[in-house]
N, C-alpha and C positions, 0 to 999 in steps of 0.2 A: 796863354794860361794851360795850365794842366792841373784838374781835381784829380783826388785821391781820396777813397775811404781809408780811415787810419782806426781800425776796432782796438778800442783799450780794456774788452772784457765783457762778462753780464754780471749782471746783480739784481738782488730782489728787494721790493719795496710792497707795503702793504696795498692791497686792491683797494679799500675805501678810501684811502687819502690819495691815490693817485688819480681816482675819478666821482670824487667829491661827493656831491648828492645822486646821484646816478645809482640807483638801488643795483646790489652784488647781482640779482637776476638776469639784469641787462648785462651789464659790463661782464659777466663771468663767460660771456658766449664769444665776446672777444678777445680777452686774456685770461685765460682760467686760473686760478689760485690754486697754490698749495695746501696741504691741510692746516697750517697757519694763517690761510688767508693773504699769504705773500704772491705776487705776478713777478715773472721774468722781464727784464727789461736790459737794454743793451748801453753801452757807453760809446756811440759812434762819434768819432772824432776828425774833423776834416784837413786834408792838406791841399794847400794852394800854391802853385807854383808859378813867379810870375817872373820870367829871366833870372836872375840869380839868387830873387828872392823864395825862401822856402818858410812857408808860413803856417803855423800849425792853429787850428784853433779847437779850443779845448783839450784837456788832457787825461779826462776820465779821473777815476779815485785816487790812484796811485796805490803802492804799496806797503807804504810807510806807517798806517796807522796799527794799532795792537787788534791782538785774537779778541779780545771784548769788541772792541767796535768793530771789529769785520764781521762777528757773528750775528750782527744785527741785519746784516745787507747780505750776505751769503754769495759773496763774490766768488765767481766760477767761471768755467770756460777755458780754450784754448791761449785766446787771445792776449797779450799786453801792450801795452802801448808801445814799448820799445822793442818787441818783437814785429809788430806791426809795419814798424818805421823800417826793419831791418829786412823785411821781404820785399819793401821799396827800394832795396839798395840803401840806405840813410841809416847813419846813428845821430844821436842824440846833438850830437856838435857842428851835425851839418843844417841844422835847425835855425834858422834868422830871427824869426819872430813868432811868438806864442800869443794869441788874442785870446782874451778870458770872456767870453761872451758874461759870465757871473761868476762869485767866488763861493756858490754852494761845492760842498766836498767832493761831489760826483762830476762835475766840472771843471776842477781847478787841483784835484789832491795831487796827479802826476806832476806838477809844475814844480815842484820841491821835492828833493828828494835828501833819505837820511842814510849818513854813512856808518858801520861798523862801530865807531863811539858814540853815534846819535847824535852828532853834528848835521844840520840843515843845512842845503845849498841849492840854487836852483837845479833844477834837470838838466837844462839846456843851458851850456856855460857858455853859449857864444849867442844868445837870443836877446833880444828886445821884448820884454813882455809889456801887455798893453791891457788896462781897464778902464775907468773913469773915475773919478776924484767923489763924485756922490755915491757911487755905487761902493767903491772903497772904503769909504766914511762910515757908511750904512754897515758894512761888513765887520769894521775895527768895532763900532759899537752895536752890536745886534740886537732885535727886540727879541722878548721871551718866545714869538712863535718861533723865528728863525734862529736861536742861535744855536743850537744841535749841530745846524747846515754850514753853517761860519767858522771853521776849524782855522785857527790864526797860524799856525803852523805850515798854513797851505799859501800863506800868500805876503805875511809879515816879512818873513827871511826875504821874498822878492824885494822889497820896499828897502830891506836893509843893506840889500846887497847892490843895490843902486842900478838895477836894470828894470824896473818896473816903470811905464809910461801911462800918462794919461788922455784919453782922448778926450778933445771936445764935445761938451754935450750938444751937439747940433745934430738935429733929425737930418738923414741923408748925408753924412758928412765921406766924404771918398777919403781911404784909409791908404790904399793903392789903388794902380790902373784896375777898373772894373769891378771893385772891393767896396761898398758902401756900409756902414753902420746904421742901424737905427734903433731909436731908444724906447723900450716900453717898461711899463710902471706896475702892473697886475701882479706880477708871480712876485717880483722884488721891486727893489728901487733901481731903477736906470741899467735895467737888464739891454744886452745888444745884439739882439738878430741883426745876421748879415744878408745882404741882399747882394748876389753874385751876378756879373754877365759873363756869359760863358756858353760858347756856340751857339751866338744867336739868340739864348735863353736866359732867363732870368732865375736865379736859383735862390729859396728862402732857405738862410738856414735856421730853423725854426726855434732852436734852442727850446727853452722850456715854457714859451709862450705856446707850442703845441708840441709836446714832446713824443707824439707818437699819431698814425691815423686814425685811432681807435680816437683822439680825441677832436677830431673834425666837426662832430656834433656838437651844439654851441652850448648844451646843459653838462659838456664834460669835461669840466674845469677842476682841478686840481685842489684838496684843502689845503696844500702846502701853500698856495697864494696869498700874499697878505692884502691885496685888494681883488677880490674875484670880479666885482661889477667892472672893474677898469678892464681885467683880462677879458671878459667877454665882448668890450666895445673893441679892444686891439686885436681879438682874432676874429669876429665880423670885418674889422678893416683888411685885415691880410687874407680873409678867404673871400670878401668879393674881389680885392684886387688881383688875387690870383685865377679866378673865375674868368675876369673881364681880359686879363691879358696872357692868360694859359701859362703861369707861373710854374715852375716847378718847385714843390717843398720838398725840403731833406731833414729827415726825421733824426733826433737825437738818441733819442730811447725805444725806438719800436725796433722789437727783436727780429722782428719778419719783413718790415718794410721800408725801403732804404729812401728811395723816393714815391712822388706821387703827384697825380694833376687833381685837381677838382672841377666839377662842372651843378649846376643846379637842376634838380629833377623836375615835374611837372607839377609840383606844388610850392617850386620855389626855395626849395630845402637845398644847402651845398652840402653835396656830399662826395665820396671818394669817386675816382672816376677812372683813372689809369695807374697802376703800380710800375715799378721797375728799378734796376739798380741804375745808379750813378754812373756807371761805366758804358750802359747802353745809351745814354743821350748823345744823338750826334749829331 
């Protein structure tokens, strides 16, 4: 197995929305906001290579949305999904599978592309795409809280092209050798963080259960979450396991930290321990 970071660009989100009930006086020290109260985040995808399989986990925002939509999130930076793949010597045709942790626009927007005539098609023409039925149905009929995050043009074309497969909703289901999906329900319905066995370590692709190292503290729960108390329970389980088993946490949205381990301090609180890049795992 080989793992590689695929950066798909930076964007901005409201600091209050990202840090929930935590006062700005506290979170501002971690990720300072601009004059519009927006903080910078990354969209860090993951490439998993197993034998002939080239599996892309999440796809970032993509570039097919109009200028008005993009102005709300200010995508910026030199990284793009396809550009990052090219740096690894790969093209969109080389990807065999695309695993979508969930269908919010900043995680699946790059899954579908638009041509010059406005036609939508899968970005990765030879890939099988993966979600689960509970989450797909949830995204197809969104609640008012999440409606703006579920853009049907990001995932319905995959179903229409007959390339979208559903993962069985079983905790710890093995998708590929050394790659398991778990199911969490606090951020959105049936989101799927991954558990990857790599170089004798367990790497947790946290997705939006814990979008950054700043969210390790228990009160740091996003306002976007539909069931925040469930997020607290799920996050505590993740962190307790990470401490006990020295898991590596992979952060999808942290613009500064790719990976980290956690530990308990003298007061029993779980805190950040070591930070490092994925490529530094030996």
